[in-house]
N, C-alpha and C positions, 0 to 999 in steps of 0.2 A: 279239556279244551273244545269249545264249541265247533262243529262243522255243519255244513248246510246239506241235507239230505236231498236226493232226487225223488221223484214221485214214488217209485217202488222199493225203496231202500227203508230198511230198519236197522236199529242198532240192538245188538244181543249182547248181554253179560256173559263172560266166559267163566265167571265164577272162580278166577284164579288172580289173586294180586289186583283186583279191580280192573283187569283188562276187559276190553270190549271189541266188537267188532261189527263193522257195517256189512250187510248182506241184502242182496237183491232178491226179493220174493218171487220174482220171475225167471230168475237165473238158476245157477247151480251152487247150492249152499254147501258149506263144508259138512263132512261126516265123521264117523269115529275113526276112519283111516288116518286121517290128518292128525287127529289127537294122538293116536297111538304112535305114529311116527315122531311126533315131537318129543314123546317119552323115551322112544327107544334110541334116539340119537345122543347117546350117553358120552360119545367122544368129544362134544363140544366143551372146550375147556376156556379158562379165562383168557381173554385176549384172542379168541379164534376169529378168523376171517371165515365166513360162511357164504354160501350161494344156494339158493332155492330155486330149482328150475321148474317152471310153470306154477307160479306161486298162487295164482287164482286171486281170491279175496284177501290174502295174506295172513291166513290163520295160522300155517306153520311158523312163519317169522314172528308173528306177535306171541305165540306161545314160547317159542324158544328165547325170545327177549326176556320173558318172564321166568323162564325156568333155569337160564343158563347165565353166565358171565361173558358171553360172546362179546367181541368188540364191535362187529358190524356184520350184518347180513344184506345180502342184495337179493331181491326177488326178481325173476325174469317172468314177464307176463305179456303174451302175444295180444290179447284183446284189450283195445284201447280203453273202453268204458270200465272193465274190470280193473284194469291197473290204475285208473283213476280213484275207483272205488277204494281200492287198497291203499292207496296213498291218503285217502281221508280217514281210514282207520289207524294209520300211522300217526296222522296228526292228532286225531281223538285220544290216542294212548301217550301223546307227547314222546314218541320214539323217533323223531326225526334224525337225531344224531346217531342211532344205531341201526335203523332199518331203512332202506331206500328201495325204490322200483324203476326197473328198467322196462319199458314197453317195447318188446322186440320178439321176433321168433328166435328160439334158442340157437337155430342154424346160423344166425346173422351176427351173433355177438362177438366173434372174432373178426370177420371181415370188415365190421364196421367199427372195431377198436372199442368196443364198449366194455369189455373186461380182458384182463390179461391171462395167458396161459401159465400154468404151474405155479399159481400164487397162492391158493386157497387151502385152508386147512381141512374143510369139511364142506361136502355138497349134500344137499338132501332133496328129494323128490317124491311127489306124489302124481305121477304122470297118468295120461289116459291108459286105461286098462285094455281096452278093445283094439285089436288090429284093425287096420282099414278094410272094410268089406265084411265084417264079422258082426254078429249080434244085432239087436234091435237099434235101428238108427232114430235118433230123436230129432224131430224137425225144428226145435229150438236151437239155433245155431250156437249160443253160449254152452248149451249142454252137450251138443255134439262135440264140440272141440274139447270139452273137459273129459268126455268119456271115450272118444275114439281117436286114434292116431291120424288125425286128418292133416295138421299143420306140422307135425314132426312124429317120427317113429320111435319105438323102443330104442333101437340101435342109435338114434340120434341123441336121444337123453342121456343114454349111458357113455357114447363117445364124448359128448360135450363135458360130462362130469369128469371123465378122465383127463382131458386136455386142461380142465381148470385147476385141477388137483396138484398140490405138491407131491413129490415122492412120499409115500407113507400116509398121505392124507386120506381121509376116511369118506366113504359114500354110503349114505343110508336111503334106502327106497322102500316103500309100500307097495305091493302088486297083489295080482292074483295067482293062486297055486297053479291054475292051469298053464301060466307062462313060465313056470320056474325052470323048465329045461332051456327054452330060449334065453332066459334071463343069464343063467350060468354060462352059456356059450358065448353070449355077446359080452359079458363082464370080462371073461378071460381073453378074449380077443383084443380088448382094450386096456390090458395090464392091470384090471381090478379083480383082486383075489377075493372070492367070498370067504367071509371069516365066521359070521354068525347068521343063523336062520332061525326064525321062530314063525309057527303055524298059529293063525288065530282062528278060533271056533266059535260060533253063535253060543253052543252049549256042547255038553259032553256026548250028545246023540248026533250031532250034526257032522258033516264034512268040513274040511278048512274052508274059510271063506276068504281069508286074507294071508299074506306072508309079509314078513318084515325081514330085510335082508341087509346086513352090513358088509361092505366090502373095503380093502386096503390097496391104494395103489402100489404096485410093485411089492405087494406082501407074499410071505411065505404060504406055502400050500397047507391049510389046515381049516377044516369047517367044522364048527361046533353048532350042533342042533340044539337049541335051548328048549326049555319045557314049554309045553303048549299054553296058550292063553285063552281062556274062556270068558266070554263077555257076560252070558247069563247063566245063573245057577238053576237047580231044579224047579225053583218057584217062579222061574221067570224074571227074577230081579237082577241087578248088576251083581257080579262078583265082586269080592272085596278088593281085588287087585284093580278092577275097573273103576271102583270108587275111589281108589287111592290115586289112579291116573287122573280122574275127573276132578279130585280134590274135594270130594263129598264125603260125609260122615261114614266110617266103615268100621266094623268091628274087628277086633284082633283074630288073626288066623290061629285055628286051633290044631 
């Protein structure tokens, strides 16, 4: 389906089931963290109702529509122009029946009656990683909002996820390892019990750069630390697991 692009927009192939995405070359383009999160969200089953908090350009929702049999996913995005761009990507992929966008701050979705509490099977999020007042501040407003907790905090994202989920609903998040203590503390305060944790490394010599964490609303206490995921091998090439996630040719594991 054809869509009209703005001046700085381009269409990128996702190399998966013919899916495509529109990105703004002057804005915040998606990274490997979103791709890894879409692969990690294994609890999305046939007929699942899903919410993506801070959906950005819609990359996670588009991939989940291709990877799973979810019934519907709702993306919440605060930036109007980014929300409009993601809506065009939905149209481009003919996903209007399965993926919709709400242009709102996540803190306003209940007071404005945009979504219901205790309704959803799964919530996913790739939130801003940097707490307000920390790290390098990007003068580009789009990138600033994507990277720093300017419009909503880590607590806001986790609290909203908990309110959206049914009991035993699943919450999947990608974040930075230096925030892990805060994340677990806030999860438990919001009745979200951490169940699976995976550390992501650039290579076997690097420190962890990302974490993937799955929690269950009102779940029992038991945390499983999964095997580490390495992005690059000793030759600087993608590892076989990353190739599989990206759906590119990979050799069998020996």
